[in-house]
N, C-alpha and C positions, 0 to 999 in steps of 0.2 A: 325614165332617166331624167334627171331635170336640169336646169341650166348648168347651175352649180357642178355638178358629176361630170356634164359633159366638157366645159373649160375644164377640168379638172385631169380627164383622160387624156385632150389634146396635149397638155402641157406635160404629161404623163410621159406621153409617145413622143415628143418631144427630146425630151431630156433625158431619155433611154437610148434613144435613136444617139445621142451627141455622145453619151457614153460608152454605147457600141463603136461608134467612129475612132473615137480615143482608145479603144483597148485590143490591144494586140490577140486578138482572140485565134488566131493559128499556131498561138502556143501550147493550146490545149490538145493538141494535133500530136507535135513534137515533144511536150515535155511531160511523161507518164507522171511524175511524182506531182506535178500543178494539175494534170488529171484527175488524181486522188485526192487531193485537198478539196479541189473544186465542189467536185463531186459530191463525197465525203461530208463534207460540208453542206452542202446544200440537204441530202437525207436525212443529215442530223436536224436541220430547221426543221423539213419539213416534216417528220415524226412530232419535233416538237408541239409543231403549230395548228396540229390536227387535234391537240389535247385544249379544249379549251371549255369554258361556262361561261353559263350567263341565267338571269332570272328572267329577264324581260328579252323576247326575239330583236335581235336586231345588236342588242347590246350585253357583246360577247367579250371576254379576254383571256388574253392566251401571254407566255412567257416569251421573250423574243431571241433573244441572241443575238441580237443584232451587233451590240460591243465588240463580244468575242469574235464575231464575222468579219469586220471589217479589222480589225487588229491581224488575224489569220491570216484573212484575203488582200488586205487591202482596199481605200477606197473604191474603186471600179468594180473590181471583179466581184468585193461583196454585194455593189447594187443587183449588179447581174445573179450572183446568185437565190437573191431574197427574191427577186424580179420573180425567177423561175419558181421559187417554193409560193409566191401569191398566185400568179397562175395557177398553178396544178392546185391549190386549195378551194382557188374560187372555183375553178372547171368541174372538183368532186363533190360542190355545194358547200363547201363551209364560209364561203363570201357568197353574197349576191353579185354576178356581173354589173350592174349600174352601180357598186361601189367601186370597182377595178381603182378607177382614178385615184379616188380620194384615200384609199387604203394604200396607195403609193407612195402618195406625198406625204400624209400622216405618218404612214404607220411602216414604212422602209427607208424613203428617200430623206427624209428629216432626222430620223435618230441615226442612220449611218452617219450623215454628214456631222453632227451633233459629234457622237463619238470619235470619230478619226479626227475631227476638228481641234477636240480638247487631247487627243493622241499628239499632233502635231504642234500646240501650242506648251504642252510639256516638253516635246524634246527640246522644244529650241529653248524655252526659259525656265524649266527646273533642273536639280541637280538631277543627272543619268543614274540612279540609282534601280537597283528591281524591285523595290516596294513601294518608289513611286510610280513605277512601270504597271502594276500592280492593283493600286489603289488610285491611283488619279488616273490613266486609261480604262482600268478594265470595271471596278468594283464603281465607284460616283458615278463614271457616264452609264454604267446599265441604269442603276435608280432615276438619272437624271432625264435619257432618253424613252423610259415606260412612264416616267412622271410624265413628260411636254405630250408624248402619245396620247396618255386618256384624257388632258386635259386639251388641246386640240383636238379632239374627238367629241370631246362634250360638249365644245362650242359648234362645231359639225352639224353637233344630232339637233343642238338647239336653234339652230339657224335654218337647218332648210331638210327639216322633216317635223311629222304632228307631234313628235313627243314632247310632254311638257318637262320642264325645266327640273323637275320636284321629280317625276320620272327618273331621269337622267343622272341625276345629285342621288338621289338614295340606290340605283340598281345597278351604277356605273363609274362615276367620280368618285363614290365613296369607299370603289373596293381600291382606289389606289395605294393608300398604304400599305394596306396587303400585298400587292404583288409589288411596291417598292424594294424592301430588302431582299426579299429570295430571288427577285431578280438582279440583283448585285452582287446578291454572294453568289449565282450560279453565274455569272460572268468571270467574277474574279475567281474562285476556284477550279473554272473551264483553265484562264487564261494560266493561272497557277502552275498545272499538273502538266501543260504545254510545256510552258518554260524551264521545266523542270526535268522533264521527262524527253522531251521532242520541240527544242527551241526551233530547229531547224526547218518546221512547218508552219513557223507564225514570221508573217510578211514585214512586222513592224517590231520586231525584237532580234537584238544580236548582242553575243557577250561581249563583243568589243568595247562597247558603250556602256553596258549597264553592269558589266561584272569586271570583265580582264582590267589591270592597274587602277584596285578598288580597294 
């Protein structure tokens, strides 16, 4: 484990402990609907994350679904859900244990923070319309989050590994445009289906804001 990986792991642990401390974990025991939503979403993200591809060892890509996760569960619960998934895929050997802190910061915390931040900004600054919600809060953040994750991971690989920039660019960063639209479409379609058929499952969506009196 490199010094940067160790520092990232420490920061990740402190941040995750802060999230746990400020989250009412007991709600999972008393609220069965919350249990189904939380563990169901966690299982779906886990299944999605084990399907990955890559040309060079260590430079793997996979869809994230973290934008939808943050909209469905909210900021803190999304972080906890994605953290469980990351630990699971790391324990099963899909990710290196030494990369746990880096993967959490760049692949979990920042994408979820960006997605939820865009939602919060749009809720207060833009007209409350269902199409604004689906495109501004789901479709575009999906594309932005995966693009930034791959850009940040590329910078990390270049600065803290033996991989050359040409290898990183050709085998990882160059795949960003190929991942951008499918990730955006996947999140947009997920939230469209949920908003239409199961709006009560979505923490950030309420008919009284986006549909009633429109």
